All heavy atoms as an XYZ file, in Angstrom:
884
protein
N       0.821     -1.199     -0.005
C       0.013      0.017     -0.001
C       0.912      1.237     -0.009
O       1.957      1.246      0.649
C      -0.925     -0.019      1.249
C      -1.913      1.061      1.218
S      -3.275      0.843      2.448
C      -4.081     -0.599      1.854
N       0.478      2.232     -0.714
C       1.200      3.511     -0.848
C       1.433      4.079      0.546
O       0.551      4.107      1.391
C       0.366      4.496     -1.680
C       0.848      5.885     -1.658
C      -0.204      6.840     -2.276
O      -1.073      6.402     -3.002
N      -0.068      8.116     -1.924
N       2.606      4.638      0.775
C       2.959      5.344      2.014
C       2.839      6.827      1.802
O       2.881      7.304      0.673
C       4.324      4.943      2.501
C       4.401      3.501      2.862
C       5.632      3.124      3.703
O       6.507      3.951      3.863
O       5.635      2.039      4.261
N       2.627      7.577      2.889
C       2.505      9.026      2.810
C       3.797      9.692      3.375
O       4.434      9.148      4.272
C       1.327      9.477      3.656
C      -0.004      9.156      3.079
C      -0.860      8.268      3.736
C      -0.436      9.720      1.903
C      -2.074      7.949      3.227
C      -1.704      9.403      1.322
C      -2.514      8.522      2.029
N       4.151     10.864      2.877
C       5.267     11.597      3.429
C       5.039     12.187      4.816
O       5.940     12.413      5.582
C       5.556     12.691      2.392
C       4.240     12.924      1.687
C       3.559     11.584      1.738
N       3.776     12.362      5.120
C       3.320     12.846      6.418
C       1.898     12.287      6.581
O       1.371     11.637      5.714
C       3.328     14.377      6.529
O       3.040     14.752      7.888
C       2.388     15.025      5.584
N       1.281     12.528      7.760
C      -0.037     11.986      7.920
C      -1.072     12.669      6.975
O      -0.880     13.836      6.664
C      -0.473     11.971      9.404
C      -0.543     13.358      9.963
O      -1.237     14.204      9.401
N       0.123     13.573     11.050
N      -2.113     11.920      6.608
C      -3.098     12.496      5.659
C      -3.760     13.773      6.201
O      -4.185     14.601      5.413
C      -4.115     11.385      5.502
C      -3.397     10.114      5.828
C      -2.367     10.482      6.870
N      -3.835     13.892      7.512
C      -4.447     15.082      8.059
C      -3.678     16.336      7.725
O      -4.275     17.402      7.591
C      -4.515     14.953      9.597
C      -5.345     16.032     10.235
O      -6.502     16.296      9.776
O      -4.870     16.610     11.191
N      -2.413     16.262      7.497
C      -1.612     17.412      7.193
C      -1.366     17.669      5.673
O      -0.749     18.658      5.292
C      -0.216     17.298      7.887
C      -0.381     17.357      9.407
C       0.943     17.258     10.077
N       0.767     17.216     11.487
C       1.579     17.822     12.352
N       2.542     18.529     11.885
N       1.336     17.724     13.639
N      -1.752     16.690      4.903
C      -1.515     16.814      3.430
C      -2.534     17.788      2.811
O      -3.723     17.750      3.120
C      -1.612     15.493      2.775
C      -0.511     14.463      3.047
C      -0.820     13.127      2.518
C       0.848     14.980      2.494
N      -2.077     18.617      1.866
C      -3.055     19.451      1.165
C      -3.907     18.657      0.202
O      -3.468     17.589     -0.316
C      -2.185     20.449      0.409
C      -0.885     19.703      0.179
C      -0.753     18.767      1.364
N      -5.185     19.023      0.005
C      -6.010     18.338     -0.889
C      -5.680     18.625     -2.335
O      -5.202     19.710     -2.625
C      -7.489     18.773     -0.608
C      -7.931     18.194      0.732
C      -9.410     18.467      0.890
N      -9.844     18.018      2.222
C     -10.839     17.190      2.386
N     -11.556     16.834      1.408
N     -11.202     16.857      3.605
N      -5.946     17.741     -3.249
C      -6.588     16.452     -3.042
C      -5.585     15.383     -2.527
O      -4.383     15.431     -2.909
C      -7.063     16.057     -4.455
C      -6.084     16.732     -5.376
C      -5.681     18.023     -4.624
N      -6.046     14.474     -1.754
C      -5.232     13.400     -1.196
C      -5.802     12.072     -1.702
O      -7.003     11.815     -1.610
C      -5.263     13.393      0.384
C      -4.492     12.197      0.907
C      -4.730     14.678      0.910
N      -4.936     11.292     -2.286
C      -5.340      9.945     -2.794
C      -4.422      8.904     -2.224
O      -3.304      9.167     -1.827
C      -5.327      9.906     -4.322
O      -4.093     10.132     -4.794
N      -4.932      7.683     -2.164
C      -4.194      6.539     -1.602
C      -4.369      5.392     -2.602
O      -5.503      5.029     -2.940
C      -4.768      6.128     -0.251
C      -4.189      4.909      0.363
C      -2.694      5.034      0.707
C      -4.957      4.468      1.635
N      -3.291      4.837     -3.054
C      -3.330      3.660     -3.945
C      -3.139      2.407     -3.134
O      -2.094      2.229     -2.404
C      -2.206      3.763     -4.992
C      -2.138      2.676     -6.035
C      -3.407      2.618     -6.882
C      -0.935      2.856     -6.903
N      -4.086      1.491     -3.165
C      -3.944      0.220     -2.357
C      -3.308     -0.841     -3.185
O      -2.948     -0.680     -4.351
C      -5.306     -0.240     -1.786
C      -6.319     -0.727     -2.801
O      -5.886     -1.053     -3.965
O      -7.447     -0.827     -2.452
N      -3.071     -1.978     -2.527
C      -2.326     -3.041     -3.156
C      -3.131     -3.720     -4.361
O      -2.499     -4.424     -5.161
C      -2.023     -4.193     -2.163
C      -1.006     -3.695     -1.124
O      -0.283     -2.727     -1.392
O      -0.961     -4.352      0.002
N      -4.418     -3.494     -4.434
C      -5.210     -3.990     -5.540
C      -5.224     -3.102     -6.748
O      -5.929     -3.411     -7.701
C      -6.617     -4.336     -5.041
C      -6.671     -5.451     -4.029
O      -5.803     -6.367     -4.140
O      -7.566     -5.461     -3.223
N      -4.620     -1.920     -6.590
C      -4.622     -0.927     -7.691
C      -5.809      0.020     -7.636
O      -5.972      0.806     -8.571
N      -6.535      0.021     -6.561
C      -7.676      0.928     -6.395
C      -7.124      2.268     -5.838
O      -6.344      2.297     -4.899
C      -8.740      0.368     -5.411
O      -9.189     -0.872     -5.924
C      -9.876      1.323     -5.215
N      -7.575      3.385     -6.405
C      -7.235      4.686     -5.950
C      -8.388      5.237     -5.121
O      -9.498      5.340     -5.562
C      -6.956      5.659     -7.112
O      -5.842      5.158     -7.860
C      -6.608      7.060     -6.575
N      -8.077      5.555     -3.857
C      -9.044      6.064     -2.907
C      -8.817      7.592     -2.733
O      -7.672      8.011     -2.635
C      -8.891      5.378     -1.571
C      -9.095      3.916     -1.591
C      -8.223      2.950     -1.917
C     -10.328      3.269     -1.264
N      -8.807      1.734     -1.815
C     -10.111      1.919     -1.383
C     -11.616      3.698     -0.833
C     -11.085      0.948     -1.160
C     -12.612      2.772     -0.605
C     -12.321      1.398     -0.728
N      -9.903      8.368     -2.745
C      -9.802      9.821     -2.593
C     -10.312     10.165     -1.187
O     -11.356      9.746     -0.729
C     -10.643     10.524     -3.668
C     -10.243     10.295     -5.053
C      -8.868     10.878     -5.377
O      -8.499     11.909     -4.891
N      -8.138     10.160     -6.150
N      -9.534     11.075     -0.536
C      -9.940     11.555      0.789
C     -11.150     12.434      0.620
O     -11.203     13.347     -0.168
C      -8.804     12.358      1.427
C      -9.092     13.016      2.759
C      -9.341     11.943      3.829
C      -7.952     13.911      3.183
N     -12.239     12.097      1.412
C     -13.482     12.817      1.376
C     -13.643     13.740      2.583
O     -14.032     14.889      2.437
C     -14.683     11.857      1.341
C     -14.735     11.064      0.081
C     -14.907     11.921     -1.177
O     -15.849     12.720     -1.228
N     -14.074     11.777     -2.130
N     -13.381     13.191      3.755
C     -13.538     13.974      5.021
C     -12.410     13.660      5.990
O     -12.080     12.538      6.225
C     -14.899     13.604      5.671
C     -16.087     13.934      4.861
C     -17.337     13.750      5.621
N     -17.605     12.310      5.815
C     -18.581     11.854      6.565
N     -19.391     12.661      7.187
N     -18.763     10.539      6.671
N     -11.863     14.740      6.524
C     -10.830     14.627      7.555
C     -11.460     14.693      8.914
O     -12.493     15.335      9.067
C      -9.788     15.730      7.418
C      -8.926     15.713      6.169
C      -7.918     16.809      6.245
C      -6.988     16.787      5.036
N      -5.951     17.788      5.099
N     -10.797     14.081      9.897
C     -11.187     14.175     11.300
C     -12.652     13.918     11.508
O     -13.399     14.739     12.046
C     -10.813     15.523     11.854
C      -9.369     15.818     11.814
C      -9.014     17.178     12.356
N      -7.602     17.407     12.306
C      -6.942     17.966     13.251
N      -7.537     18.420     14.345
N      -5.633     18.097     13.193
N     -13.123     12.709     11.114
C     -14.531     12.413     11.214
C     -14.891     12.134     12.680
O     -14.070     11.818     13.496
C     -14.909     11.211     10.322
C     -14.123      9.949     10.624
C     -14.733     11.627      8.846
C     -14.519      8.749      9.823
N     -16.153     12.273     12.941
C     -16.737     12.101     14.299
C     -16.595     10.643     14.723
O     -16.687      9.727     13.915
C     -18.202     12.544     14.287
C     -18.772     12.523     15.644
O     -19.242     11.457     16.127
O     -18.793     13.626     16.298
N     -16.399     10.461     16.004
C     -16.227      9.112     16.596
C     -17.379      8.201     16.310
O     -17.220      6.991     16.076
C     -16.003      9.238     18.092
C     -15.674      7.948     18.805
C     -14.453      7.241     18.245
C     -15.474      8.214     20.311
N     -18.605      8.724     16.188
C     -19.803      7.891     15.870
C     -19.692      7.304     14.443
O     -20.083      6.180     14.205
C     -21.057      8.736     15.998
C     -21.354      9.131     17.432
C     -22.474     10.139     17.520
N     -22.009     11.376     16.835
C     -22.683     12.495     16.812
N     -23.901     12.571     17.324
N     -22.194     13.522     16.228
N     -19.146      8.093     13.517
C     -18.955      7.596     12.149
C     -17.859      6.587     12.128
O     -17.926      5.612     11.392
C     -18.631      8.798     11.199
C     -19.827      9.770     11.148
C     -18.292      8.299      9.817
C     -19.551     11.082     10.474
N     -16.788      6.760     12.908
C     -15.749      5.770     13.053
C     -16.325      4.434     13.468
O     -16.034      3.403     12.855
C     -14.633      6.196     14.036
C     -13.630      5.104     14.234
C     -13.945      7.484     13.528
N     -17.146      4.456     14.494
C     -17.790      3.217     14.960
C     -18.644      2.584     13.872
O     -18.577      1.347     13.653
C     -18.641      3.465     16.230
C     -19.279      2.229     16.758
C     -20.213      2.491     17.945
N     -21.352      3.281     17.461
C     -21.815      4.346     18.097
N     -21.286      4.794     19.204
N     -22.836      4.986     17.596
N     -19.394      3.365     13.198
C     -20.252      2.862     12.131
C     -19.463      2.175     11.043
O     -19.807      1.110     10.552
C     -21.098      4.007     11.575
C     -22.251      3.562     10.693
C     -23.149      4.723     10.286
N     -23.542      5.588     11.410
C     -23.423      6.924     11.384
N     -22.905      7.524     10.331
N     -23.787      7.629     12.431
N     -18.367      2.818     10.652
C     -17.578      2.238      9.558
C     -16.799      0.960      9.980
O     -16.654      0.037      9.227
C     -16.567      3.262      9.002
C     -17.210      4.362      8.188
C     -16.183      5.461      7.842
C     -17.811      3.791      6.873
N     -16.337      0.935     11.222
C     -15.662     -0.246     11.721
C     -16.635     -1.417     11.724
O     -16.274     -2.553     11.422
C     -15.022      0.030     13.108
C     -13.769      0.810     12.963
C     -14.686     -1.335     13.802
C     -13.111      1.250     14.305
N     -17.918     -1.142     12.047
C     -18.925     -2.192     12.109
C     -19.512     -2.554     10.775
O     -20.233     -3.519     10.648
C     -20.033     -1.779     13.081
C     -19.554     -1.830     14.525
O     -18.709     -2.631     14.903
N     -20.061     -0.906     15.322
N     -19.214     -1.757      9.775
C     -19.746     -1.986      8.400
C     -18.791     -2.973      7.670
O     -17.689     -2.555      7.281
C     -19.861     -0.667      7.651
C     -20.363     -0.839      6.248
O     -20.582     -1.950      5.757
O     -20.525      0.234      5.590
N     -19.221     -4.169      7.470
C     -18.312     -5.189      6.890
C     -17.976     -4.853      5.417
O     -16.994     -5.402      4.904
C     -18.981     -6.585      6.950
O     -20.174     -6.604      6.274
N     -18.735     -3.982      4.794
C     -18.420     -3.630      3.403
C     -17.342     -2.531      3.335
O     -16.724     -2.357      2.280
C     -19.697     -3.096      2.717
N     -17.088     -1.841      4.441
C     -16.075     -0.782      4.444
C     -14.688     -1.392      4.613
O     -14.480     -2.320      5.415
C     -16.378      0.183      5.579
N     -13.745     -0.808      3.921
C     -12.350     -1.168      4.070
C     -11.771     -0.393      5.240
O     -12.060      0.784      5.324
C     -11.593     -0.829      2.771
O     -12.168     -1.547      1.699
C     -10.095     -1.146      2.882
N     -10.958     -1.051      6.041
C     -10.362     -0.345      7.200
C      -8.883     -0.380      7.008
O      -8.241     -1.462      6.797
C     -10.734     -1.015      8.501
C     -12.242     -1.241      8.671
C     -10.173     -0.230      9.700
C     -13.031      0.019      8.693
N      -8.202      0.733      7.125
C      -6.755      0.874      6.999
C      -6.268      1.544      8.294
O      -6.784      2.528      8.751
C      -6.354      1.677      5.773
C      -4.894      1.977      5.762
C      -6.742      0.927      4.510
N      -5.179      0.981      8.831
C      -4.551      1.577     10.013
C      -3.217      2.209      9.523
O      -2.401      1.550      8.924
C      -4.210      0.495     11.047
C      -3.553      0.974     12.297
C      -4.372      1.997     13.055
C      -3.153     -0.197     13.195
N      -3.107      3.485      9.763
C      -1.887      4.231      9.379
C      -0.992      4.328     10.550
O      -1.143      5.128     11.457
N       0.017      3.433     10.635
C       0.927      3.389     11.739
C       1.950      4.542     11.577
O       2.051      5.124     10.492
C       1.613      2.066     11.787
C       0.575      0.962     12.091
C       1.036     -0.481     11.986
O       1.952     -0.720     11.086
O       0.636     -1.322     12.710
N       2.666      4.846     12.616
C       3.627      5.949     12.577
C       3.037      7.272     12.262
O       3.514      7.995     11.385
C       4.841      5.641     11.657
O       5.511      4.457     12.063
N       1.906      7.556     12.825
C       1.218      8.815     12.612
C       0.503      8.843     11.282
O       0.138      9.933     10.801
N       0.220      7.696     10.655
C      -0.499      7.680      9.412
C       0.362      7.490      8.181
O      -0.164      7.316      7.060
N       1.655      7.512      8.337
C       2.547      7.465      7.132
C       2.717      6.055      6.611
O       3.079      5.897      5.429
C       3.899      8.096      7.481
C       3.789      9.526      7.844
S       5.360     10.379      8.073
C       6.099      9.410      9.406
N       2.478      5.021      7.424
C       2.693      3.631      6.978
C       1.362      2.867      7.052
O       1.125      2.177      8.056
C       3.772      2.946      7.801
C       5.058      3.680      7.805
N       5.894      3.763      6.704
C       5.696      4.416      8.739
C       6.963      4.498      6.971
N       6.863      4.902      8.217
N       0.532      2.955      6.054
C      -0.791      2.339      6.113
C      -0.706      0.826      5.840
O       0.098      0.356      5.071
C      -1.595      3.034      5.028
C      -0.549      3.619      4.102
C       0.647      3.834      4.891
N      -1.644      0.115      6.511
C      -1.793     -1.344      6.260
C      -3.256     -1.686      6.410
O      -3.988     -1.074      7.206
C      -0.939     -2.149      7.173
C      -1.275     -2.123      8.608
C      -0.584     -3.147      9.433
N      -1.002     -3.137     10.811
C      -2.089     -3.769     11.332
N      -2.869     -4.471     10.495
N      -2.331     -3.674     12.588
N      -3.679     -2.672      5.663
C      -5.043     -3.167      5.723
C      -5.302     -3.809      7.053
O      -4.471     -4.613      7.556
C      -5.285     -4.118      4.575
C      -6.674     -4.495      4.273
C      -7.533     -3.274      3.861
C      -6.718     -5.504      3.096
N      -6.424     -3.558      7.650
C      -6.884     -4.161      8.899
C      -7.717     -5.415      8.564
O      -8.585     -5.373      7.759
C      -7.701     -3.192      9.748
C      -8.351     -3.900     10.978
C      -6.833     -1.997     10.206
N      -7.343     -6.526      9.203
C      -8.084     -7.743      8.933
C      -9.428     -7.734      9.664
O      -9.623     -6.970     10.593
C      -7.255     -9.020      9.412
O      -7.160     -8.928     10.829
C      -5.895     -9.070      8.776
N     -10.271     -8.649      9.268
C     -11.599     -8.761      9.876
C     -11.451     -9.037     11.376
O     -12.213     -8.573     12.208
C     -12.476     -9.789      9.245
C     -12.948     -9.370      7.860
O     -12.962     -8.132      7.587
O     -13.278    -10.262      7.044
N     -10.487     -9.882     11.744
C     -10.270    -10.219     13.139
C      -9.847     -9.038     14.002
O     -10.059     -8.973     15.218
C      -9.243    -11.345     13.256
C      -9.748    -12.635     12.666
O     -10.956    -12.853     12.563
O      -8.836    -13.458     12.329
N      -9.185     -8.067     13.362
C      -8.659     -6.913     14.100
C      -9.727     -5.795     14.313
O      -9.525     -4.907     15.121
C      -7.526     -6.259     13.301
C      -6.245     -7.073     13.255
C      -5.198     -6.341     12.434
O      -5.409     -6.310     11.176
O      -4.197     -5.926     12.998
N     -10.797     -5.841     13.592
C     -11.798     -4.800     13.656
C     -12.313     -4.515     15.082
O     -12.305     -3.403     15.533
C     -13.052     -5.062     12.779
C     -12.835     -4.762     11.321
C     -14.071     -5.107     10.573
N     -13.875     -4.958      9.134
C     -14.394     -3.947      8.413
N     -15.170     -3.058      8.981
N     -14.131     -3.874      7.155
N     -12.750     -5.560     15.766
C     -13.261     -5.359     17.114
C     -12.193     -4.817     18.073
O     -12.542     -3.961     18.915
C     -13.875     -6.613     17.647
O     -12.972     -7.626     17.786
N     -11.020     -5.315     17.979
C      -9.942     -4.856     18.855
C      -9.565     -3.410     18.538
O      -9.225     -2.630     19.389
C      -8.744     -5.762     18.884
O      -8.213     -5.833     17.579
C      -9.100     -7.157     19.404
N      -9.626     -3.086     17.256
C      -9.328     -1.671     16.849
C     -10.330     -0.745     17.415
O      -9.957      0.272     17.985
C      -9.307     -1.560     15.298
C      -9.002     -0.172     14.763
C      -7.610      0.280     15.231
C      -9.124     -0.115     13.257
N     -11.645     -1.124     17.380
C     -12.677     -0.253     18.000
C     -12.455     -0.039     19.450
O     -12.525      1.048     20.010
C     -14.054     -0.787     17.718
C     -15.072     -0.022     18.514
C     -15.867     -0.526     19.438
C     -15.396      1.346     18.402
N     -16.685      0.488     19.987
C     -16.371      1.685     19.344
C     -14.902      2.429     17.562
C     -16.903      2.931     19.503
C     -15.439      3.677     17.751
C     -16.450      3.948     18.665
N     -12.070     -1.120     20.150
C     -11.817     -1.024     21.614
C     -10.667     -0.032     21.908
O     -10.733      0.687     22.914
C     -11.447     -2.377     22.172
C     -12.625     -3.340     22.230
O     -13.764     -2.871     22.159
O     -12.396     -4.600     22.295
N      -9.689      0.051     21.039
C      -8.587      1.000     21.225
C      -9.006      2.404     20.837
O      -8.687      3.374     21.572
C      -7.380      0.573     20.384
C      -6.788     -0.726     20.853
C      -5.702     -1.174     19.880
C      -5.182     -2.532     20.208
N      -4.241     -3.057     19.175
N      -9.693      2.535     19.717
C     -10.033      3.883     19.176
C     -11.043      4.569     20.079
O     -10.918      5.769     20.361
C     -10.532      3.771     17.769
C     -11.133      5.082     17.268
C      -9.434      3.330     16.812
N     -12.013      3.849     20.595
C     -13.087      4.503     21.373
C     -12.607      5.189     22.605
O     -13.180      6.153     23.078
C     -14.210      3.550     21.658
C     -13.887      2.475     22.692
C     -15.074      1.567     22.903
C     -14.768      0.445     23.876
N     -15.875     -0.501     23.996
N     -11.508      4.710     23.216
C     -10.979      5.274     24.401
C      -9.803      6.234     24.123
O      -9.324      6.960     25.025
C     -10.544      4.255     25.490
C     -11.707      3.448     25.936
C      -9.445      3.357     24.957
N      -9.288      6.188     22.895
C      -8.136      7.015     22.588
C      -8.271      7.867     21.343
O      -7.308      8.093     20.569
N      -9.520      8.360     21.102
C      -9.722      9.107     19.913
C      -9.525     10.627     20.110
O     -10.002     11.195     21.114
C     -11.173      8.906     19.384
C     -11.401      9.408     17.972
C     -10.711      8.832     16.914
C     -12.292     10.430     17.705
C     -10.879      9.265     15.611
C     -12.478     10.869     16.419
C     -11.776     10.295     15.362
O     -11.968     10.733     14.114
N      -8.786     11.260     19.234
C      -8.480     12.675     19.394
C      -9.226     13.542     18.401
O      -8.919     14.749     18.290
C      -6.970     12.942     19.351
C      -6.283     12.623     18.082
S      -4.506     12.922     18.335
C      -3.864     12.478     16.773
N     -10.202     13.014     17.735
C     -11.032     13.803     16.815
C     -12.352     14.168     17.476
O     -12.515     13.976     18.689
N     -13.305     14.666     16.715
C     -14.600     15.040     17.253
C     -15.264     13.838     17.949
O     -15.286     12.756     17.463
C     -15.408     15.435     16.017
C     -14.383     15.818     14.999
C     -13.183     14.935     15.282
N     -15.692     14.110     19.172
C     -16.336     13.031     19.991
C     -15.278     12.350     20.897
O     -15.679     11.478     21.709
N     -14.034     12.716     20.789
C     -12.992     12.122     21.603
C     -12.269     13.168     22.443
O     -12.786     14.264     22.638
N     -11.051     12.866     22.866
C     -10.271     13.761     23.708
C      -8.960     14.125     22.988
O      -8.059     13.267     22.949
C      -9.990     13.099     25.045
C      -9.346     13.989     26.031
O      -8.920     15.117     25.677
O      -9.149     13.605     27.177
N      -8.873     15.328     22.500
C      -7.702     15.774     21.779
C      -6.429     15.695     22.621
O      -5.348     15.328     22.166
C      -7.881     17.201     21.211
C      -6.698     17.657     20.429
C      -5.713     18.483     20.883
C      -6.331     17.259     19.132
N      -4.740     18.654     19.905
C      -5.106     17.887     18.819
C      -6.884     16.420     18.193
C      -4.466     17.780     17.602
C      -6.218     16.272     16.953
C      -5.058     16.949     16.664
N      -6.540     16.005     23.903
C      -5.378     16.029     24.764
C      -4.706     14.696     25.018
O      -3.504     14.565     25.177
C      -5.724     16.711     26.081
N      -5.525     13.659     25.130
C      -4.972     12.326     25.469
C      -5.107     11.307     24.365
O      -4.639     10.167     24.541
C      -5.682     11.779     26.734
O      -7.076     11.623     26.455
C      -5.452     12.710     27.926
N      -5.746     11.614     23.264
C      -5.971     10.669     22.176
C      -4.762     10.292     21.413
O      -3.772     11.028     21.374
N      -4.788      9.088     20.818
C      -3.725      8.612     19.963
C      -4.197      8.226     18.565
O      -3.349      7.830     17.749
C      -3.071      7.397     20.645
C      -2.432      7.687     21.926
C      -1.781      6.538     22.580
N      -1.749      5.310     21.758
C      -1.322      4.120     22.194
N      -0.852      4.054     23.420
N      -1.367      3.087     21.446
N      -5.479      8.334     18.319
C      -6.078      7.957     17.083
C      -6.809      9.082     16.409
O      -7.476      9.866     17.134
C      -6.991      6.770     17.171
C      -6.321      5.518     17.730
C      -6.289      5.212     19.087
C      -5.684      4.620     16.832
C      -5.607      4.098     19.581
C      -5.030      3.490     17.280
C      -5.033      3.242     18.649
O      -4.386      2.131     19.120
N      -6.778      9.183     15.103
C      -7.528     10.179     14.346
C      -7.972      9.466     13.074
O      -7.212      8.703     12.495
C      -6.650     11.366     14.045
C      -7.322     12.603     13.427
C      -8.438     13.102     14.322
C      -6.303     13.695     13.157
N      -9.192      9.718     12.618
C      -9.683      8.985     11.440
C     -10.234      9.869     10.355
O     -10.726     10.985     10.623
C     -10.823      7.983     11.870
N     -10.145      9.350      9.119
C     -10.547     10.062      7.915
C     -11.340      9.086      7.037
O     -11.110      7.903      7.105
C      -9.397     10.652      7.146
C      -8.352     11.263      7.987
N      -8.574     12.433      8.717
C      -7.120     10.892      8.297
C      -7.495     12.721      9.382
N      -6.571     11.793      9.179
N     -12.206      9.625      6.191
C     -12.964      8.808      5.279
C     -12.440      9.008      3.851
O     -12.376     10.191      3.411
C     -14.448      9.109      5.367
C     -15.261      8.231      4.446
C     -16.737      8.547      4.452
O     -17.179      9.416      5.190
O     -17.457      7.913      3.643
N     -12.167      7.912      3.205
C     -11.801      7.910      1.810
C     -12.880      7.192      1.014
O     -13.610      6.357      1.555
C     -10.434      7.126      1.571
C      -9.192      7.871      2.019
C      -8.894      8.043      3.303
C      -8.343      8.296      1.022
C      -7.708      8.667      3.691
C      -7.186      8.968      1.390
C      -6.838      9.141      2.715
N     -12.986      7.483     -0.268
C     -13.959      6.844     -1.170
C     -13.273      6.437     -2.442
O     -12.406      7.114     -2.952
C     -15.112      7.779     -1.453
C     -15.910      8.150     -0.219
C     -17.278      7.742     -0.348
N     -18.038      8.011      0.873
C     -19.280      8.179      0.922
N     -20.013      8.066     -0.164
N     -19.900      8.326      2.065
N     -13.766      5.332     -3.005
C     -13.427      4.878     -4.335
C     -14.724      4.490     -4.981
O     -15.527      3.749     -4.424
C     -12.491      3.681     -4.290
N     -14.970      5.000     -6.189
C     -16.258      4.815     -6.819
C     -17.324      5.399     -5.891
O     -17.064      5.667     -4.728
C     -16.464      3.354     -7.143
C     -15.391      2.749     -8.024
C     -15.439      1.262     -8.014
O     -16.406      0.624     -7.508
O     -14.462      0.666     -8.596
N     -18.514      5.520     -6.338
C     -19.519      6.143     -5.462
C     -19.866      5.351     -4.219
O     -20.252      5.919     -3.199
C     -20.784      6.278     -6.351
C     -20.328      6.003     -7.722
C     -19.019      5.267     -7.671
N     -19.726      4.025     -4.232
C     -20.267      3.237     -3.128
C     -19.247      2.508     -2.295
O     -19.576      1.774     -1.409
C     -21.249      2.216     -3.701
C     -20.621      1.274     -4.702
O     -19.590      1.618     -5.255
O     -21.190      0.191     -4.888
N     -17.965      2.766     -2.500
C     -16.928      2.087     -1.686
C     -16.318      3.116     -0.736
O     -15.907      4.207     -1.078
C     -15.814      1.553     -2.586
C     -16.352      0.434     -3.468
C     -15.277     -0.223     -4.273
N     -14.323     -0.928     -3.360
C     -13.163     -1.299     -3.701
N     -12.719     -1.096     -4.960
N     -12.361     -1.913     -2.833
N     -16.317      2.665      0.618
C     -15.844      3.538      1.631
C     -14.689      2.907      2.375
O     -14.635      1.697      2.532
C     -16.956      3.828      2.668
C     -18.132      4.533      2.067
C     -19.320      4.630      3.005
N     -19.028      5.687      3.977
C     -19.897      5.946      4.971
N     -20.989      5.233      5.160
N     -19.618      6.896      5.834
N     -13.739      3.773      2.757
C     -12.592      3.321      3.509
C     -12.441      4.184      4.742
O     -12.488      5.428      4.642
C     -11.256      3.458      2.718
C     -10.066      3.123      3.516
S      -8.513      3.772      2.811
C      -8.322      2.611      1.473
N     -12.223      3.548      5.905
C     -11.899      4.269      7.122
C     -10.385      4.205      7.233
O      -9.831      3.129      7.320
C     -12.562      3.624      8.323
C     -12.203      4.187      9.668
C     -12.680      5.613      9.810
C     -12.705      3.298     10.787
N      -9.757      5.347      7.322
C      -8.265      5.427      7.508
C      -8.059      5.930      8.932
O      -8.423      7.044      9.241
C      -7.688      6.420      6.500
C      -6.164      6.392      6.495
C      -5.470      5.667      5.578
C      -5.470      7.132      7.437
C      -4.085      5.643      5.578
C      -4.101      7.168      7.456
C      -3.380      6.381      6.540
N      -7.443      5.098      9.765
C      -7.213      5.463     11.138
C      -5.707      5.723     11.355
O      -4.915      4.789     11.116
C      -7.669      4.326     12.111
C      -7.374      4.720     13.556
C      -9.130      4.015     11.883
N      -5.372      6.939     11.682
C      -3.974      7.278     12.034
C      -3.715      6.861     13.463
O      -4.519      7.132     14.331
C      -3.785      8.799     11.943
C      -3.884      9.384     10.613
C      -3.655     10.906     10.652
O      -3.183     11.440     11.665
O      -3.915     11.535      9.623
N      -2.575      6.261     13.664
C      -2.163      5.873     15.043
C      -0.952      6.714     15.365
O       0.110      6.600     14.721
C      -1.865      4.388     15.112
C      -1.425      3.995     16.509
N      -0.274      3.265     16.725
C      -1.892      4.211     17.722
C      -0.113      3.069     17.974
N      -1.067      3.620     18.629
N      -1.064      7.514     16.389
C       0.028      8.360     16.893
C       0.545      7.811     18.206
O      -0.240      7.537     19.096
C      -0.417      9.803     17.063
C      -0.915     10.414     15.781
N      -0.099     11.161     14.996
C      -2.131     10.412     15.206
C      -0.785     11.597     13.947
N      -2.003     11.119     14.022
N       1.810      7.658     18.310
C       2.419      7.121     19.543
C       2.446      8.184     20.636
O       2.580      9.333     20.442
C       3.847      6.643     19.298
S       3.885      5.315     18.045
């Protein structure tokens, strides 16, 4: 999967991400609300990507990791609905084609 020079939150628009299957995803919304994060994690049709090292090193999240990811994000979210001061996760929504959604979760140490 394509890596970023910095986290997607700091990149100027337009921001795109090329995955391992050759699909180009376009950033639609930055810093989405925690309720939307939960909805996308629970949506089996949505692709979930974890951006390690502050979002610069993305990797696909497996189905088995979804529930544990939510457990981590819900208590450590620094976007809307979370706690900016103590959070370690920030999420953005990407889209490919009109009906494909991707949740991109930045993990900050």
